[in-house]
Structures are given as C-alpha cells and as structure tokens.
N, CA and C of each residue as an Amber inpcrd file, in Angstrom:
protein
   249
  96.2830000-164.1570000  54.0330000  97.9130000-164.5830000  52.6760000
  97.3520000-167.0340000  53.1670000  97.1040000-167.9560000  52.4070000
  97.7980000-168.4820000  52.9410000  98.4890000-169.0080000  51.3250000
  99.6490000-170.4450000  51.7270000  99.9060000-170.7780000  50.3080000
  99.8550000-172.2470000  50.5210000 100.0590000-172.9250000  48.9670000
  99.9380000-174.5840000  49.2640000 100.9510000-175.0400000  47.9950000
 100.5230000-176.2550000  47.5200000 101.3970000-176.7350000  46.7800000
 100.7670000-176.5570000  45.8900000 101.5300000-177.2580000  44.1070000
 101.4400000-177.3150000  42.8480000 102.2690000-178.4760000  42.3450000
 102.5680000-177.8560000  41.2820000 102.0510000-180.2500000  39.9060000
 104.0390000-179.1870000  40.5880000 104.6360000-178.7240000  40.1110000
 106.3380000-178.2780000  39.1030000 106.6080000-178.4330000  41.1030000
 106.0580000-177.9160000  42.1110000 106.7730000-178.3290000  43.4640000
 106.9220000-179.3670000  43.7910000 105.6130000-180.2490000  43.3880000
 105.4790000-181.8800000  43.7520000 106.6590000-182.4820000  43.2640000
 106.6100000-182.1090000  41.5920000 107.8120000-182.5390000  41.1700000
 109.7860000-182.4810000  40.9420000 109.5750000-181.2790000  41.3890000
 110.6390000-181.1760000  41.8800000 111.4750000-181.2390000  43.4570000
 110.3500000-181.3110000  44.1410000 110.8160000-182.4900000  45.9040000
 110.0500000-184.1480000  45.3940000 110.4510000-184.2050000  44.1650000
 109.5180000-185.7230000  44.6890000 108.5400000-186.3940000  46.0210000
 107.0820000-185.0110000  45.8130000 106.3120000-185.3430000  46.9000000
 105.1140000-185.6440000  45.8970000 104.1630000-186.9740000  46.6990000
 103.2950000-186.6910000  46.4970000 101.8400000-186.4630000  47.6220000
 101.2960000-184.5550000  46.1860000 100.6100000-184.2830000  46.6070000
  98.8120000-185.3290000  47.3410000  98.0070000-185.3490000  48.7550000
  97.4310000-185.9080000  49.2260000  96.6510000-185.4060000  49.4910000
  95.3380000-185.6280000  49.3390000  93.4380000-185.2870000  49.4560000
  93.6380000-185.5440000  50.6220000  93.3950000-183.8070000  51.3000000
  92.8110000-183.9590000  52.8470000  94.1670000-183.7010000  54.1890000
  95.6370000-183.3770000  53.6910000  96.4270000-183.1820000  54.3500000
  96.9970000-182.1830000  54.4750000  96.7500000-182.0480000  55.4140000
  97.9450000-180.3980000  55.1900000  99.2420000-180.6240000  55.6470000
 100.1080000-181.1930000  54.6840000 101.6230000-181.2550000  55.0800000
 102.4670000-179.9290000  54.2740000 100.8780000-179.1560000  52.9640000
 102.0980000-178.1560000  52.0090000 100.1560000-176.7770000  52.0990000
  99.8170000-176.5940000  53.6120000 100.0220000-175.3210000  53.8690000
 100.2650000-175.1580000  54.5900000 100.4360000-173.2640000  54.4610000
 100.8440000-172.1790000  55.1310000  99.9860000-170.6720000  55.3490000
 100.0100000-171.3080000  56.5660000  99.8040000-170.0010000  56.8090000
 100.6470000-168.5860000  57.0300000 100.7020000-167.3040000  55.9530000
 100.7690000-166.2610000  56.4170000 100.6380000-164.8160000  57.0660000
 101.5580000-164.8150000  58.1030000 101.9490000-163.5290000  58.7850000
 102.2430000-162.6980000  58.0350000 101.1560000-161.3170000  57.8740000
 102.8040000-159.5450000  57.5500000 102.1910000-160.0630000  58.7490000
 103.1950000-159.1380000  59.7880000 103.6680000-157.7560000  61.2650000
 104.0660000-157.0200000  60.2280000 103.6910000-155.5080000  60.8470000
 103.9800000-154.1160000  60.3300000 104.9660000-153.4210000  61.0050000
 105.5420000-154.2630000  62.3780000 106.5090000-153.6610000  62.5300000
 107.2770000-155.8200000  63.4700000 109.0380000-154.9540000  63.9040000
 109.7760000-156.2800000  63.9990000 109.7680000-156.8380000  65.6020000
 108.4790000-155.5130000  66.4220000 108.9710000-157.1920000  67.6380000
 106.9630000-156.6550000  67.6180000 106.1060000-156.6000000  66.9300000
 104.9900000-158.1270000  66.2360000 105.4290000-159.6790000  65.8940000
 106.1620000-159.4230000  64.7150000 106.7050000-160.3000000  64.5140000
 107.1690000-161.0750000  64.6980000 108.4320000-160.6450000  65.9610000
 109.1610000-161.4340000  67.4040000 107.2960000-162.6240000  68.3030000
 107.0000000-161.4070000  68.3150000 106.0330000-161.9340000  69.4580000
 105.3790000-163.3470000  68.6040000 104.7040000-162.8900000  67.4390000
 104.0750000-163.7610000  66.8410000 104.4750000-165.1250000  66.5840000
 106.0830000-164.5610000  66.6040000 106.8410000-166.4370000  65.9000000
 107.0600000-166.3950000  67.3580000 107.0680000-165.8590000  68.4100000
 107.3680000-166.6920000  69.8800000 106.0190000-167.2820000  70.2320000
 105.6220000-167.0330000  70.5670000 103.8380000-166.9930000  70.7130000
 103.5110000-168.3700000  70.1630000 103.5570000-168.4400000  68.4010000
 103.3010000-169.1810000  67.4200000 103.7940000-170.2380000  67.9150000
 105.1400000-170.4650000  67.9380000 105.6200000-171.7040000  67.4020000
 106.4850000-172.4180000  68.8770000 105.6160000-171.8300000  69.6370000
 106.0100000-172.5830000  71.1460000 105.3110000-174.5620000  71.3420000
 106.1040000-174.3800000  71.1040000 106.6910000-176.6720000  71.0730000
 106.8470000-176.6760000  70.3260000 106.8840000-175.9430000  69.4130000
 106.6720000-176.4180000  67.4150000 108.0340000-176.7480000  66.8980000
 108.2620000-177.2620000  65.8530000 109.5200000-177.5270000  65.3710000
 109.3200000-175.7180000  64.3090000 110.6300000-175.3530000  64.9130000
 111.9170000-174.5040000  63.7930000 112.4100000-174.7900000  62.4950000
 111.7810000-174.2830000  61.2760000 112.5030000-174.8740000  59.9950000
 113.1750000-173.6470000  59.6660000 112.5380000-171.9960000  59.7460000
 113.7390000-171.2220000  59.7630000 114.1970000-169.9910000  60.5640000
 114.1930000-169.6390000  61.6050000 114.7970000-168.5260000  62.7130000
 113.7780000-167.8210000  62.5240000 113.3820000-166.8520000  62.8390000
 113.2720000-165.4490000  62.3410000 114.1880000-164.4660000  62.3280000
 114.5630000-163.9600000  61.1220000 115.6690000-163.4030000  60.4420000
 115.0920000-162.0860000  59.6080000 116.7060000-162.0190000  59.0770000
 116.4320000-161.1470000  57.8340000 116.7320000-161.3220000  56.6470000
 115.8150000-161.1770000  55.5550000 116.1250000-162.2960000  54.0680000
 117.0790000-161.2900000  53.0730000 116.7740000-161.5930000  52.2210000
 117.7090000-161.2420000  50.6520000 116.7950000-159.8880000  50.0690000
 115.6100000-160.6080000  50.8390000 114.5230000-159.5010000  50.0770000
 113.7500000-158.6020000  50.9820000 114.4360000-157.9290000  52.5070000
 114.6010000-157.2220000  52.9120000 113.1760000-157.2810000  53.9110000
 112.9910000-158.3930000  54.7250000 112.8460000-158.6130000  55.2660000
 112.2840000-159.2230000  56.5140000 111.8840000-159.1100000  57.9010000
 112.4950000-160.4730000  58.9290000 111.6780000-160.7630000  58.5270000
 111.3320000-162.5400000  58.1620000 110.6990000-163.6100000  57.9780000
 112.0460000-165.0400000  58.4680000 110.1990000-165.7540000  58.5250000
 110.0840000-167.1530000  59.4230000 109.9210000-168.3370000  59.3720000
 110.1120000-169.2570000  59.7580000 109.1550000-170.4350000  58.7890000
 109.4780000-170.8340000  59.8640000 107.8440000-172.3670000  60.1020000
 107.5150000-172.7040000  61.6170000 106.3990000-173.5250000  62.0340000
 106.2400000-174.8030000  61.8360000 105.0050000-176.0090000  61.7760000
 104.7240000-176.0670000  63.8820000 103.4400000-175.8530000  63.8490000
 103.3500000-175.5630000  66.0330000 102.5990000-176.8230000  65.6090000
 102.6010000-176.5550000  67.1500000 102.1550000-177.4480000  68.0900000
 101.0520000-178.7130000  67.5460000 100.4130000-178.5860000  66.7730000
  99.7120000-179.0130000  66.3010000  99.5740000-178.9780000  64.8630000
 101.0660000-179.5870000  64.0310000 100.9940000-180.0950000  62.8140000
 100.5530000-178.3010000  61.9140000 100.7990000-177.1860000  62.0690000
  99.4650000-175.5600000  61.6200000 100.5910000-175.3060000  60.4160000
 101.4150000-175.3500000  59.5420000 102.6350000-174.3180000  59.1630000
 102.2360000-172.8730000  59.5290000 103.8200000-171.8460000  59.2480000
 103.2200000-171.0120000  59.9300000 104.3700000-170.2300000  58.7910000
 103.7880000-169.3550000  58.5130000 105.0940000-168.0730000  58.0450000
 105.1380000-166.5640000  58.3720000 105.7710000-166.0340000  59.0240000
 105.5340000-165.3560000  59.3400000 106.7930000-163.9480000  59.4010000
 106.0790000-162.8550000  58.2380000 107.2190000-161.5940000  57.6500000
 107.1200000-160.7010000  57.3880000 107.9090000-159.7220000  58.0500000
 107.8420000-158.1820000  58.6230000 109.3860000-157.3700000  57.6770000
 108.1770000-156.8620000  56.5130000 109.2810000-155.7000000  55.5980000
 108.9350000-154.6600000  56.2250000 111.0390000-154.8570000  55.6580000
 111.7870000-153.5660000  56.4180000 112.3260000-152.5340000  55.1000000
 112.5880000-152.6200000  54.5390000 113.0240000-152.2720000  52.9170000
 111.6280000-152.5780000  52.6380000 111.6640000-150.8050000  51.7090000
 110.9060000-151.3410000  50.8540000 112.1870000-151.7300000  48.9440000
 110.9340000-152.5120000  48.7590000 110.8690000-153.2020000  47.2630000
 111.1300000-152.3790000  45.9210000
C-alpha cells in the first residue's frame, strides 16, 4: 500500500505539490505480528528520521512513521485489535 497527497492536504498544510518529488509519498507495510513490526521499523529506520515512534494507537494497532536514510517515507502498521 502507498499513500500520496491530495489537494485538500495541500490546502490544509499550505503545501505546494512538486511533480517528481517524493516528499508526500509513503510506503506502508502491514505486519502480522508485533515482533515483525518492530523488526521492520528498526531495520528500515536506521540512520533515518523517526516522525512517530512505533507505538499503540487509538485505532488498536502498533503504528510508526519515519523517513529512511535515503529520503523514502515509511509507515509500519500492525493491527492488534479487531476493528
């Protein structure tokens, strides 16, 4: 799964979309187990910038977000509770 930006996001954040950049595209990985989510988060975020640590969220999942050392944005999600 991937996520990009839309016009509403640009308007709310006073952001200008620039064709060809990856500033607003994120790769989302869904893990099946907590240990897998932790492993993915730790391995891919090495030397990167963590935007949200991997932690339990209000939607019943472990979730974390970061930009890796190459400038790629990632989101790691592991659903813990049935929605």
